C-alpha positions as a printed NumPy array, in Angstrom:
array([[-29.139, -14.555,  50.187],
       [-29.271, -10.88 ,  49.097],
       [-28.551,  -8.459,  51.96 ],
       [-31.68 ,  -6.402,  51.221],
       [-33.719,  -9.487,  52.142],
       [-32.569,  -8.963,  55.73 ],
       [-33.318,  -5.229,  55.934],
       [-36.564,  -4.765,  53.986],
       [-38.788,  -5.114,  57.037],
       [-36.977,  -2.335,  58.931],
       [-37.928,   0.607,  56.682],
       [-41.344,  -0.986,  56.067],
       [-42.114,  -0.93 ,  59.818],
       [-40.951,   2.677,  60.098],
       [-42.334,   4.184,  56.871],
       [-45.05 ,   1.774,  55.734],
       [-46.144,   1.741,  52.108],
       [-43.874,   4.705,  51.241],
       [-40.922,   2.31 ,  50.89 ],
       [-42.779,   0.276,  48.292],
       [-42.26 ,   2.938,  45.608],
       [-39.675,   1.869,  43.03 ],
       [-37.325,   4.874,  43.479],
       [-37.19 ,   4.279,  47.233],
       [-36.42 ,   0.575,  46.811],
       [-33.753,   1.406,  44.213],
       [-32.208,   3.975,  46.559],
       [-32.051,   1.448,  49.406],
       [-30.465,  -1.111,  47.079],
       [-27.94 ,   1.441,  45.809],
       [-26.963,   2.437,  49.331],
       [-26.617,  -1.219,  50.308],
       [-24.345,  -1.831,  47.323],
       [-22.219,   1.242,  48.092],
       [-21.818,   0.283,  51.757],
       [-20.831,  -3.262,  50.882],
       [-18.327,  -1.973,  48.309],
       [-16.712,   0.11 ,  51.047],
       [-16.401,  -3.06 ,  53.126],
       [-14.668,  -4.916,  50.288],
       [-17.567,  -6.728,  48.616],
       [-18.666,  -6.816,  44.984],
       [-21.793,  -8.059,  43.232],
       [-21.702, -11.801,  42.7  ],
       [-25.169, -12.477,  41.271],
       [-28.08 , -10.192,  40.33 ],
       [-31.83 , -10.721,  40.352],
       [-31.911, -13.387,  43.07 ],
       [-35.571, -13.79 ,  44.026],
       [-36.873, -14.099,  47.597],
       [-39.958, -13.291,  49.687],
       [-39.96 ,  -9.987,  51.607],
       [-42.541,  -7.258,  52.362],
       [-40.52 ,  -4.682,  50.376],
       [-38.099,  -6.408,  47.999],
       [-38.764,  -9.322,  45.649],
       [-35.211,  -9.717,  44.324],
       [-31.716,  -8.455,  44.964],
       [-28.018,  -9.028,  44.4  ],
       [-25.728, -11.338,  46.29 ],
       [-22.171, -10.273,  47.093],
       [-18.767, -11.811,  47.539],
       [-15.649, -10.493,  49.212],
       [-13.08 ,  -9.121,  46.785],
       [ -9.818, -11.018,  47.011],
       [ -6.798,  -8.918,  47.964],
       [ -4.918,  -9.781,  44.774],
       [ -7.833,  -8.882,  42.476],
       [ -7.92 ,  -5.669,  40.47 ],
       [ -8.618,  -2.762,  42.807],
       [ -9.916,  -0.319,  40.17 ],
       [-13.332,   1.148,  40.823],
       [-16.251,  -0.75 ,  39.383],
       [-17.529,   1.544,  36.582],
       [-21.15 ,   0.809,  37.523],
       [-20.464,   1.688,  41.157],
       [-18.679,   4.893,  40.136],
       [-21.618,   5.861,  37.903],
       [-24.127,   5.048,  40.643],
       [-22.259,   7.112,  43.213],
       [-21.993,   9.99 ,  40.718],
       [-25.756,   9.931,  40.173],
       [-26.319,   9.915,  43.93 ],
       [-24.092,  12.981,  44.362],
       [-25.788,  14.778,  41.461],
       [-29.117,  14.187,  43.203],
       [-27.983,  16.071,  46.292],
       [-28.769,  19.73 ,  46.845],
       [-25.744,  22.047,  46.42 ],
       [-25.572,  22.515,  50.207],
       [-25.572,  18.743,  50.702],
       [-22.835,  18.359,  48.065],
       [-20.66 ,  20.859,  49.976],
       [-21.185,  18.905,  53.197],
       [-20.25 ,  15.667,  51.424],
       [-17.13 ,  17.304,  50.013],
       [-16.07 ,  18.412,  53.514],
       [-16.622,  14.905,  54.863],
       [-14.58 ,  13.332,  52.06 ],
       [-11.787,  15.902,  52.424],
       [-11.649,  15.246,  56.174],
       [-11.504,  11.494,  55.61 ],
       [ -8.641,  11.864,  53.117],
       [ -6.625,  14.276,  55.288]])
């Protein structure tokens, strides 16, 4: 079952119909994918349909095996790059500080 099927009701209760707009749903899906990638998961299947007040389909994930290639998924790298480009310059500086602190 796609992870977004378990979280769709949460933003819907808090923000109502505003979360039904396509860019908002895409943003939630992108964040879900990025968080799961950080936890060692990758997309297994796309476009899995289900019933939910916000989402109608989503991706399923599987844990990446330790011996599998550890290079960044090009789609994930592109997605993250687009997310960073969408930030205000001040927000980008904050993100840079957070990343630098995490790598130190």
